[in-house]
PAMILUM-297012 format. One line per 5 residues: number of its first residue (from 1); their letters; for each residue x, y negated, z of C-alpha. Coordinates in steps of 0.25 Angstrom, whole numbers. Layout:
N
NUM = A = X:Y:Z ~ ...
This chain:
345
1 = MSPVG = -100:35:-34 ~ -92:23:-37 ~ -94:18:-52 ~ -81:18:-62 ~ -81:2:-59
6 = GPSPT = -80:2:-44 ~ -87:4:-31 ~ -103:6:-31 ~ -112:-6:-28 ~ -124:-5:-20
11 = SQPPT = -133:-17:-16 ~ -138:-9:-3 ~ -126:-7:8 ~ -123:8:8 ~ -130:10:22
16 = SLYDV = -142:8:14 ~ -139:19:3 ~ -133:31:12 ~ -140:40:21 ~ -127:46:26
21 = MIVDL = -112:42:26 ~ -101:51:29 ~ -91:41:35 ~ -75:44:36 ~ -69:41:49
26 = DGVVY = -54:37:49 ~ -52:23:41 ~ -69:21:41 ~ -74:22:56 ~ -60:21:63
31 = WGSTP = -46:20:63 ~ -41:29:73 ~ -46:24:86 ~ -50:11:79 ~ -65:9:74
36 = VPHAT = -64:3:60 ~ -72:-11:61 ~ -87:-10:58 ~ -86:5:54 ~ -93:10:68
41 = TTLRQ = -104:-2:68 ~ -108:0:53 ~ -109:16:56 ~ -117:15:67 ~ -127:5:60
46 = TAERG = -127:14:48 ~ -131:26:57 ~ -141:18:63 ~ -148:15:50 ~ -150:30:49
51 = TRVLF = -137:33:40 ~ -131:46:43 ~ -118:43:46 ~ -106:56:48 ~ -92:56:47
56 = ATNNS = -83:64:39 ~ -67:62:43 ~ -55:69:36 ~ -48:67:50 ~ -48:82:57
61 = SRTPA = -41:77:70 ~ -55:75:77 ~ -66:85:79 ~ -80:80:76 ~ -84:77:90
66 = EVAAH = -71:70:92 ~ -73:61:79 ~ -88:58:86 ~ -82:54:98 ~ -71:45:91
71 = LGRVG = -83:38:82 ~ -90:36:96 ~ -78:28:101 ~ -79:19:89 ~ -94:17:91
76 = LVVSP = -100:28:82 ~ -109:39:89 ~ -107:51:81 ~ -111:66:81 ~ -100:75:79
81 = HHVVT = -109:82:70 ~ -107:69:60 ~ -93:70:59 ~ -85:80:49 ~ -71:81:50
86 = SAQAA = -60:88:40 ~ -56:97:51 ~ -70:103:51 ~ -68:103:35 ~ -55:110:37
91 = AQMAA = -61:120:45 ~ -72:123:36 ~ -63:124:25 ~ -54:134:33 ~ -65:142:36
96 = TLVPE = -67:144:22 ~ -54:150:20 ~ -53:161:31 ~ -61:170:38 ~ -69:166:52
101 = GSAVL = -60:167:63 ~ -46:165:55 ~ -34:158:62 ~ -32:144:57 ~ -19:136:57
106 = VVGGQ = -23:122:62 ~ -15:110:61 ~ -23:100:68 ~ -30:96:81 ~ -42:101:88
111 = AMVQA = -53:96:79 ~ -47:105:68 ~ -46:117:79 ~ -60:114:81 ~ -66:114:67
116 = LAEQD = -60:127:64 ~ -65:134:76 ~ -79:129:71 ~ -76:137:59 ~ -73:149:67
121 = LIPVR = -57:148:63 ~ -47:149:74 ~ -36:138:74 ~ -22:142:77 ~ -9:134:78
126 = SLNDH = 1:144:73 ~ 4:153:61 ~ 6:163:70 ~ -8:164:73 ~ -10:170:59
131 = PRVVV = -19:158:54 ~ -26:159:39 ~ -26:145:37 ~ -20:132:40 ~ -30:120:42
136 = QGLAP = -23:107:45 ~ -30:94:51 ~ -25:80:57 ~ -23:79:71 ~ -14:70:79
141 = EVDWR = -8:83:86 ~ -4:89:72 ~ 11:89:72 ~ 24:96:66 ~ 21:111:72
146 = QLAEA = 7:109:66 ~ 11:106:52 ~ 22:117:52 ~ 14:127:56 ~ 4:123:45
151 = AYGVA = 15:122:35 ~ 18:137:39 ~ 4:142:37 ~ 2:135:25 ~ 15:139:19
156 = AGLPW = 11:154:22 ~ 0:152:14 ~ -11:150:22 ~ -23:142:17 ~ -21:127:21
161 = VVSNM = -34:118:25 ~ -32:103:28 ~ -41:94:33 ~ -39:82:26 ~ -28:77:16
166 = DLAVP = -29:62:21 ~ -14:56:23 ~ -18:45:32 ~ -28:42:43 ~ -31:29:48
171 = RDRGL = -29:26:62 ~ -29:13:70 ~ -14:11:69 ~ -14:14:54 ~ -13:26:45
176 = APGNG = -9:39:51 ~ -5:52:44 ~ -17:60:41 ~ -19:75:38 ~ -14:74:23
181 = ALAEV = -1:69:28 ~ 1:80:37 ~ -4:90:28 ~ 5:86:18 ~ 17:90:27
186 = VRMVT = 12:104:25 ~ 10:103:11 ~ 23:98:8 ~ 29:109:17 ~ 22:121:11
191 = GRTPL = 18:116:-3 ~ 3:120:-1 ~ -9:112:-3 ~ -20:111:7 ~ -35:113:6
196 = VAGKP = -42:101:10 ~ -55:100:19 ~ -57:85:21 ~ -61:74:11 ~ -59:72:0
201 = EPGLY = -64:87:-1 ~ -79:89:1 ~ -80:96:15 ~ -81:85:23 ~ -91:77:17
206 = AEALS = -99:90:12 ~ -99:93:28 ~ -104:78:31 ~ -115:80:21 ~ -120:92:27
211 = RGGAG = -122:85:40 ~ -127:72:34 ~ -140:77:28 ~ -146:71:15 ~ -145:58:9
216 = RVLAI = -136:47:3 ~ -122:50:8 ~ -110:38:8 ~ -95:44:13 ~ -88:32:19
221 = GDRLD = -72:33:19 ~ -59:25:19 ~ -51:35:10 ~ -53:37:-6 ~ -46:50:-7
226 = TDIAG = -54:58:4 ~ -66:50:8 ~ -70:44:-5 ~ -65:55:-14 ~ -71:65:-6
231 = ARRIG = -85:58:-7 ~ -84:57:-20 ~ -81:72:-22 ~ -94:76:-14 ~ -101:66:-22
236 = LDNML = -104:54:-10 ~ -104:41:-12 ~ -94:34:-3 ~ -87:21:3 ~ -73:18:5
241 = VLTGV = -69:9:16 ~ -57:1:16 ~ -55:3:31 ~ -46:15:30 ~ -35:21:21
246 = TSVTD = -40:16:8 ~ -35:2:4 ~ -40:-6:-8 ~ -29:-2:-17 ~ -31:12:-15
251 = LLRAA = -46:9:-19 ~ -42:1:-31 ~ -34:14:-36 ~ -45:25:-33 ~ -47:36:-42
256 = PEQRP = -60:37:-47 ~ -63:49:-37 ~ -60:41:-25 ~ -68:28:-27 ~ -78:24:-17
261 = TFIAR = -93:22:-20 ~ -92:9:-12 ~ -79:1:-5 ~ -81:-4:9 ~ -72:-13:18
266 = DLRDL = -78:-5:29 ~ -90:2:34 ~ -97:-12:35 ~ -99:-11:21 ~ -109:1:22
271 = TKPHP = -119:-11:26 ~ -116:-19:13 ~ -120:-19:-2 ~ -108:-16:-11 ~ -108:-25:-23
276 = AVRKV = -107:-20:-37 ~ -95:-21:-45 ~ -97:-25:-59 ~ -89:-26:-72 ~ -89:-40:-78
281 = GRRWR = -81:-40:-90 ~ -67:-35:-86 ~ -70:-38:-72 ~ -76:-30:-61 ~ -84:-39:-51
286 = CRNWT = -89:-38:-37 ~ -97:-49:-34 ~ -87:-61:-33 ~ -74:-52:-36 ~ -69:-47:-49
291 = AETRG = -58:-39:-52 ~ -51:-33:-66 ~ -39:-27:-71 ~ -30:-36:-80 ~ -20:-26:-86
296 = EELVL = -15:-19:-74 ~ -19:-28:-63 ~ -31:-27:-55 ~ -36:-42:-53 ~ -47:-47:-42
301 = EPSTT = -52:-61:-43 ~ -53:-69:-35 ~ -40:-65:-32 ~ -37:-62:-18 ~ -31:-53:-7
306 = SANLD = -43:-53:2 ~ -54:-49:-5 ~ -67:-43:-2 ~ -74:-29:-5 ~ -80:-34:-18
311 = AIRAL = -66:-37:-22 ~ -61:-23:-19 ~ -74:-17:-27 ~ -71:-26:-40 ~ -57:-22:-38
316 = CAAAW = -60:-7:-37 ~ -69:-8:-50 ~ -57:-14:-58 ~ -47:-5:-53 ~ -56:8:-55
321 = EASDM = -59:3:-69 ~ -45:2:-72 ~ -41:16:-66 ~ -52:23:-74 ~ -47:18:-87
326 = GRHVR = -33:23:-84 ~ -27:9:-81 ~ -18:6:-70 ~ -21:-8:-62 ~ -15:-13:-50
331 = YTSAP = -21:-24:-40 ~ -9:-34:-39 ~ -15:-42:-29 ~ -16:-38:-14 ~ -27:-30:-12
336 = PLGLS = -39:-35:-5 ~ -36:-28:8 ~ -43:-37:17 ~ -56:-28:19 ~ -50:-16:27
341 = AAPDH = -54:-16:42 ~ -41:-7:45 ~ -30:-9:54 ~ -17:-16:47 ~ -9:-4:44
């Protein structure tokens, strides 16, 4: 886990330290139909060296076979068995709440329907079919009618399972509403709080671990509140990539339970050493960069608006230390955002 002072160092690249990697998809490997630069090449080379690469996604809109096919289109040959989705996790959770053969009111698409059928549950679309639980996941076809039917069932007291609570998902045109945004609609209407199946809850990572075999495991994602928090909950080392929804400003404000073991601009940093961040007097130093707090201000030297990853490591160490001491600090210069390969939003 990350030390109090900042992200963890390693003189060896992470690809040399871990036997299994559990990789998020949206914002890490691709943005919608657009591959994230360097992601597929790095993962392909990692697998060729013998590391087991699995994929665990909070996106419930595709079946594992569809995810594997999509990965094939961006350059990765993947077995559906190596893909775990939040639709599967939600169906597994629903199966613990109701008897086999029960009707389930579905909000979502074919991926959720298939996942429920695999758990010997009967997907239905109307409260008139007497469902015993509501299961909600993301799909392009989710509309007002599906949300309204879910609200009727949840308001009537049915158990309510959601695949995940991600408010946004990265797409090639920018950030689109995620399942959390749609679930919030039902919550606001009914006043109920759902049961959550996906990250940061442990189900997805636990299922991926069961398929990955023994060894040292690294979880990789682009979200602090799901990928990183979920990995920490289950005791996994983890890496945050800055190609998705998390900004440098978000990272500096990360709560202790959301601080990553490693920070990466993109998946290329799997193949590189991660230098140490050390306390020197009042300053935190990472190679040529230093950061410190002066009153309520977080200061980086040398001062720049286009810093590299070492600068961000030093800034995190200083910001996290101040936060842990109960001090509120702000970075008054423009955050060094020149690292992300994400499309302009």
